[in-house]
C-alpha positions as CSV (number, residue, x, y, z in Angstrom):
1,M,18.5,-15.3,2.2
2,A,16.5,-12.4,0.8
3,N,18.5,-12.4,-2.4
4,V,17.9,-16.1,-2.9
5,F,14.2,-15.7,-2.7
6,N,13.9,-12.4,-4.5
7,G,10.9,-12.6,-6.7
8,A,9.7,-15.9,-5.2
9,F,8.0,-14.3,-2.1
10,H,5.8,-11.3,-1.6
11,I,4.6,-11.0,2.0
12,Y,2.8,-7.9,3.5
13,K,-0.1,-6.8,5.6
14,Y,-3.0,-5.0,4.0
15,W,-5.5,-2.6,5.5
16,H,-8.6,-0.9,4.0
17,N,-11.1,1.3,5.8
18,T,-13.3,1.9,2.7
19,T,-14.8,-0.4,0.1
20,V,-12.2,-1.2,-2.5
21,E,-12.4,-3.3,-5.7
22,A,-9.3,-4.7,-7.5
23,E,-8.7,-7.1,-10.3
24,Q,-6.1,-9.7,-9.7
25,L,-4.0,-11.6,-12.2
26,Q,-0.8,-12.7,-10.4
27,R,2.0,-14.9,-11.6
28,L,2.3,-16.3,-8.1
29,Y,0.1,-18.3,-5.8
30,S,-1.8,-15.8,-3.6
31,F,-3.0,-16.4,-0.1
32,R,-5.0,-13.5,1.4
33,S,-6.2,-14.0,5.0
34,V,-9.0,-11.9,6.6
35,E,-8.5,-10.9,10.2
36,M,-11.2,-8.3,10.1
37,G,-13.9,-7.4,7.5
38,R,-14.9,-9.4,4.4
39,L,-13.8,-10.1,0.9
40,V,-15.9,-11.1,-2.1
41,A,-14.0,-12.6,-5.1
42,V,-15.6,-13.2,-8.5
43,C,-13.9,-15.6,-10.9
44,N,-15.3,-17.3,-14.0
45,G,-18.8,-16.2,-13.1
46,K,-18.6,-17.7,-9.6
47,T,-18.8,-15.6,-6.4
48,I,-16.8,-16.6,-3.3
49,T,-17.3,-14.8,0.0
50,I,-14.3,-14.8,2.5
51,N,-15.2,-13.8,6.0
52,K,-13.1,-13.1,9.2
53,G,-11.0,-16.2,10.0
54,E,-10.8,-17.4,6.4
55,L,-8.3,-17.1,3.6
56,L,-8.7,-16.6,-0.1
57,F,-6.5,-18.8,-2.2
58,V,-5.9,-17.8,-5.9
59,P,-3.8,-20.0,-8.2
60,P,-1.3,-18.3,-10.5
61,D,-2.5,-16.6,-13.7
62,I,-6.2,-16.9,-12.5
63,K,-8.2,-13.7,-13.2
64,A,-10.3,-12.7,-10.2
65,K,-12.0,-9.5,-9.1
66,I,-11.7,-8.9,-5.4
67,K,-13.8,-6.5,-3.4
68,F,-12.9,-5.4,0.1
69,F,-15.8,-4.6,2.5
70,P,-14.8,-2.8,5.7
71,E,-16.6,-3.7,9.0
72,P,-15.4,-1.1,10.2
73,N,-12.2,-2.0,8.3
74,T,-10.7,-4.9,6.3
75,H,-7.2,-6.2,7.1
76,G,-5.2,-9.3,7.0
77,T,-2.0,-10.8,5.5
78,V,-1.1,-11.4,1.9
79,I,1.4,-14.2,1.0
80,M,2.3,-14.6,-2.7
81,I,4.7,-17.5,-3.5
82,R,6.1,-18.7,-6.7
83,Y,6.9,-22.3,-5.5
84,F,3.9,-24.2,-4.1
85,P,5.2,-27.5,-2.6
86,D,3.7,-30.8,-3.6
87,A,1.1,-29.3,-5.9
88,D,0.5,-29.2,-9.6
89,E,-0.4,-26.0,-11.4
90,L,-4.1,-26.5,-11.5
91,E,-4.6,-29.0,-8.7
92,Y,-6.3,-26.5,-6.4
93,P,-9.0,-24.0,-7.7
94,I,-9.6,-20.6,-6.3
95,Q,-11.4,-21.0,-3.0
96,A,-12.0,-19.9,0.6
97,V,-10.1,-21.9,3.3
98,K,-10.9,-21.9,7.0
99,L,-8.0,-20.8,9.2
100,T,-7.1,-22.9,12.2
101,S,-5.7,-21.5,15.4
102,E,-2.3,-22.9,14.5
103,I,-2.3,-21.0,11.1
104,V,-3.5,-17.8,12.7
105,K,-0.6,-18.0,15.2
106,L,1.9,-18.4,12.4
107,L,0.4,-15.5,10.4
108,N,0.6,-13.3,13.5
109,Q,4.4,-13.9,13.6
110,I,4.8,-12.3,10.2
111,P,6.0,-8.7,10.7
112,N,3.5,-5.8,10.2
113,Y,5.8,-4.1,7.7
114,N,6.1,-4.8,4.0
115,T,8.6,-7.7,3.7
116,R,8.9,-8.0,-0.1
117,S,12.6,-7.3,0.0
118,N,13.3,-8.0,3.7
119,I,12.4,-11.7,4.1
120,T,14.0,-13.7,6.9
121,S,14.6,-17.4,7.1
122,L,12.1,-17.6,10.0
123,T,9.4,-15.9,7.8
124,I,10.1,-18.4,5.0
125,A,9.8,-21.3,7.4
126,N,6.5,-20.0,8.7
127,V,5.2,-19.5,5.1
128,Y,5.9,-23.1,4.2
129,E,4.4,-24.4,7.5
130,I,1.2,-22.3,6.8
131,I,0.9,-23.7,3.2
132,Y,1.5,-27.3,4.5
133,L,-1.4,-26.8,7.1
134,L,-3.7,-25.1,4.5
135,Q,-3.3,-27.9,2.0
136,K,-4.9,-30.3,4.5
137,N,-8.2,-28.4,4.2
138,M,-8.1,-27.3,0.6
139,K,-10.3,-28.7,-2.1
140,K,-8.9,-30.1,-5.3
141,Y,-10.3,-30.1,-8.8
142,D,-11.9,-33.3,-10.0
143,G,-12.3,-32.3,-13.6
144,K,-11.4,-34.8,-16.3
145,Y,-9.4,-32.3,-18.3
146,V,-7.0,-31.3,-15.5
147,P,-4.2,-33.7,-16.4
148,K,-4.3,-32.5,-20.0
149,L,-4.3,-28.9,-19.0
150,E,-1.4,-29.6,-16.7
151,K,0.4,-31.1,-19.7
152,A,-0.4,-28.0,-21.7
153,L,0.9,-25.6,-19.1
154,A,4.1,-27.5,-18.7
155,F,4.6,-27.5,-22.5
156,M,3.9,-23.7,-22.6
157,R,6.5,-23.0,-20.0
158,E,9.1,-25.2,-21.6
159,N,8.6,-24.0,-25.2
160,D,8.4,-20.7,-26.9
161,K,7.4,-21.2,-30.5
162,Y,4.1,-23.0,-31.0
163,S,0.5,-22.3,-32.1
164,I,-2.7,-22.9,-30.0
165,P,-4.0,-25.5,-32.5
166,Q,-0.6,-27.4,-32.1
167,L,-1.0,-27.2,-28.3
168,A,-4.5,-28.6,-28.5
169,A,-3.3,-31.5,-30.7
170,Y,-0.5,-32.1,-28.3
171,C,-3.0,-32.6,-25.5
172,G,-5.2,-34.8,-27.6
173,M,-8.1,-32.4,-27.7
174,S,-10.0,-30.5,-30.3
175,E,-9.2,-26.8,-30.5
176,R,-12.7,-25.8,-29.4
177,C,-12.7,-28.2,-26.4
178,F,-9.2,-27.2,-25.4
179,Y,-10.0,-23.5,-25.6
180,A,-13.2,-23.9,-23.5
181,A,-11.6,-26.1,-20.8
182,F,-8.5,-23.9,-20.6
183,K,-10.6,-20.8,-20.1
184,Q,-12.8,-22.5,-17.5
185,F,-9.9,-23.6,-15.3
186,T,-7.5,-20.6,-15.7
187,G,-9.9,-17.8,-16.3
188,V,-7.9,-16.6,-19.3
189,T,-7.6,-17.8,-22.9
190,P,-4.7,-19.9,-24.1
191,I,-3.2,-17.0,-26.1
192,Q,-3.5,-14.7,-23.0
193,M,-1.6,-17.3,-21.0
194,K,1.0,-17.7,-23.7
195,H,1.6,-13.9,-23.6
196,K,1.7,-14.0,-19.8
197,I,4.4,-16.7,-19.8
198,Q,6.3,-14.9,-22.6
199,G,6.2,-11.7,-20.6
200,T,7.6,-13.5,-17.5
201,K,10.5,-15.1,-19.4
202,A,11.2,-11.8,-21.1
203,E,11.3,-9.9,-17.8
204,L,13.8,-12.3,-16.4
205,L,16.0,-12.0,-19.5
206,L,15.9,-8.2,-19.4
207,K,17.0,-8.3,-15.7
208,N,19.6,-11.0,-15.9
209,T,21.2,-10.8,-19.4
210,H,22.7,-8.2,-21.8
211,L,20.7,-9.4,-24.7
212,S,19.0,-6.7,-26.9
213,V,15.3,-6.3,-26.9
214,E,15.2,-7.7,-30.4
215,E,17.1,-10.8,-29.3
216,I,14.9,-11.3,-26.3
217,A,11.7,-10.9,-28.5
218,N,13.0,-13.7,-30.7
219,E,14.2,-15.8,-27.8
220,V,10.7,-15.9,-26.2
221,G,8.9,-16.6,-29.5
222,F,7.8,-13.2,-31.0
223,A,8.0,-12.7,-34.7
224,S,8.8,-9.0,-34.4
225,E,10.2,-6.6,-31.8
226,T,7.2,-4.3,-32.3
227,H,4.7,-7.0,-31.4
228,F,6.8,-8.0,-28.4
229,R,6.9,-4.4,-27.1
230,K,3.1,-4.1,-27.4
231,I,2.4,-7.4,-25.6
232,F,5.0,-6.8,-22.9
233,K,3.5,-3.3,-22.2
234,K,0.1,-4.9,-21.9
235,Q,1.2,-7.7,-19.6
236,C,3.7,-5.8,-17.4
237,S,2.3,-2.2,-17.6
238,Y,5.7,-0.9,-18.6
239,L,8.1,-1.0,-21.5
240,P,11.2,-3.3,-21.8
241,K,13.5,-0.2,-21.5
242,D,12.0,0.6,-18.1
243,I,13.2,-2.7,-16.8
244,R,16.7,-2.0,-17.9
245,K,16.6,1.5,-16.3
246,K,15.7,-0.1,-13.0
């Protein structure tokens, strides 16, 4: 079971006894509960405070700065999941969600140790039940551009070679309007998202195929291996060869 869900689930407890600030840009949906202390998240100029008994939800590829405030410490549970049932990519914005007693009970059943590579079928069942219960209380976007941005993200994930002007035209939007709407909802620019998706695809190819770095660079849409290495290092914080060594 752990092998089947490898890379799809990251579940662990966190604990801070000092004020900590971190920048988050995950490729997974992130659910961070607060059992003690307080979090403050800043995204697209908006500040969200998450207190004890609440949970911070962050959609994938959304850039957010999170600050942990100990009172006297901050701790909770982090669930990061690649597959979010019954939800479109941008259907739910970053937000604070109130935890019910039923959700808290399920969270408490998650082991206190890091379970990134030791996930049981019971834990998976609990995670999906938690998400199902959370969705009942989560707010959705009501922006008019959401369907078009969903269309854009689907296209970006399914294709490798395209320009941002072509993507804007595909969505029936001017380049300027598309750029502004995309940045507003995802927190990153279209080209940053393109590089993020390319990095994800390249990482999977590096792990699961014997293609050369040059072949992978071409496969995911880069004109040169040099440019690919530069973007991959920026996105993943390590070089393609480091993946192969692991």
